[in-house]
One Martini backbone bead per residue (centre of mass of N, CA, C, O) as a GRO file, in nm:
protein
   89
    1UNK     BB    1  22.081  -9.922  -2.390
    2UNK     BB    2  22.367  -9.730  -2.389
    3UNK     BB    3  22.705  -9.788  -2.397
    4UNK     BB    4  22.949  -9.575  -2.234
    5UNK     BB    5  23.242  -9.367  -2.242
    6UNK     BB    6  23.411  -9.155  -1.993
    7UNK     BB    7  23.584  -8.871  -1.894
    8UNK     BB    8  23.665  -8.770  -1.558
    9UNK     BB    9  23.733  -8.591  -1.314
   10UNK     BB   10  23.819  -8.667  -1.002
   11UNK     BB   11  23.630  -8.471  -0.851
   12UNK     BB   12  23.370  -8.557  -0.995
   13UNK     BB   13  23.381  -8.851  -0.912
   14UNK     BB   14  23.360  -8.798  -0.608
   15UNK     BB   15  23.083  -8.661  -0.623
   16UNK     BB   16  22.929  -8.898  -0.745
   17UNK     BB   17  22.993  -9.100  -0.522
   18UNK     BB   18  22.862  -8.937  -0.292
   19UNK     BB   19  22.577  -8.931  -0.413
   20UNK     BB   20  22.539  -9.236  -0.430
   21UNK     BB   21  22.574  -9.294  -0.132
   22UNK     BB   22  22.357  -9.098  -0.019
   23UNK     BB   23  22.128  -9.230  -0.229
   24UNK     BB   24  22.155  -9.535  -0.266
   25UNK     BB   25  22.315  -9.559  -0.547
   26UNK     BB   26  22.439  -9.533  -0.852
   27UNK     BB   27  22.652  -9.382  -1.058
   28UNK     BB   28  22.482  -9.415  -1.315
   29UNK     BB   29  22.227  -9.276  -1.202
   30UNK     BB   30  22.357  -9.005  -1.148
   31UNK     BB   31  22.453  -8.948  -1.437
   32UNK     BB   32  22.180  -8.968  -1.579
   33UNK     BB   33  22.043  -8.743  -1.418
   34UNK     BB   34  22.245  -8.518  -1.493
   35UNK     BB   35  22.208  -8.536  -1.800
   36UNK     BB   36  21.908  -8.481  -1.810
   37UNK     BB   37  21.917  -8.202  -1.671
   38UNK     BB   38  22.122  -8.072  -1.870
   39UNK     BB   39  21.962  -8.102  -2.133
   40UNK     BB   40  21.713  -7.943  -2.043
   41UNK     BB   41  21.862  -7.679  -1.988
   42UNK     BB   42  21.976  -7.637  -2.277
   43UNK     BB   43  21.703  -7.619  -2.417
   44UNK     BB   44  21.602  -7.369  -2.262
   45UNK     BB   45  21.835  -7.179  -2.340
   46UNK     BB   46  21.779  -7.167  -2.649
   47UNK     BB   47  21.473  -7.040  -2.583
   48UNK     BB   48  21.507  -6.783  -2.409
   49UNK     BB   49  21.477  -6.549  -2.620
   50UNK     BB   50  21.196  -6.627  -2.710
   51UNK     BB   51  21.060  -6.594  -2.436
   52UNK     BB   52  21.120  -6.295  -2.404
   53UNK     BB   53  20.973  -6.196  -2.657
   54UNK     BB   54  20.696  -6.308  -2.574
   55UNK     BB   55  20.669  -6.135  -2.318
   56UNK     BB   56  20.681  -5.863  -2.457
   57UNK     BB   57  20.432  -5.911  -2.634
   58UNK     BB   58  20.233  -5.948  -2.399
   59UNK     BB   59  20.264  -5.665  -2.287
   60UNK     BB   60  20.171  -5.517  -2.540
   61UNK     BB   61  19.886  -5.642  -2.540
   62UNK     BB   62  19.792  -5.567  -2.254
   63UNK     BB   63  19.864  -5.236  -2.313
   64UNK     BB   64  19.832  -5.154  -2.612
   65UNK     BB   65  20.094  -5.135  -2.772
   66UNK     BB   66  20.262  -4.918  -3.004
   67UNK     BB   67  20.439  -4.916  -3.307
   68UNK     BB   68  20.607  -4.910  -3.570
   69UNK     BB   69  20.533  -5.059  -3.879
   70UNK     BB   70  20.860  -5.030  -3.979
   71UNK     BB   71  21.064  -5.164  -3.775
   72UNK     BB   72  21.204  -5.394  -3.938
   73UNK     BB   73  21.305  -5.213  -4.178
   74UNK     BB   74  21.417  -4.967  -3.956
   75UNK     BB   75  21.594  -5.067  -3.718
   76UNK     BB   76  21.870  -4.925  -3.751
   77UNK     BB   77  21.762  -4.639  -3.748
   78UNK     BB   78  21.624  -4.651  -3.466
   79UNK     BB   79  21.886  -4.747  -3.307
   80UNK     BB   80  22.148  -4.563  -3.457
   81UNK     BB   81  22.079  -4.260  -3.567
   82UNK     BB   82  22.090  -4.159  -3.290
   83UNK     BB   83  22.232  -3.911  -3.085
   84UNK     BB   84  22.265  -3.979  -2.743
   85UNK     BB   85  22.455  -3.726  -2.658
   86UNK     BB   86  22.235  -3.547  -2.742
   87UNK     BB   87  22.019  -3.302  -2.677
   88UNK     BB   88  21.710  -3.226  -2.687
   89UNK     BB   89  21.530  -2.931  -2.822
   0.00000   0.00000   0.00000
């Protein structure tokens, strides 16, 4: 295990101490647990957009939805070329 030093704000230190006392454990154990949970959350956050796109793709497969075959090549045209302020005639 690596020994490291870090500076924490006084209020955060008080909260860690309170959690350690309430849980009858050490401050180091509370900090390790919080770091572990935080790192896992950050990893999930990075892949969040990928997960959303995968869910959208699953919906498309489930309902057999089809889109234009050239969507990736003409993405900007499909997204931005229409004047959304004009009513279709």
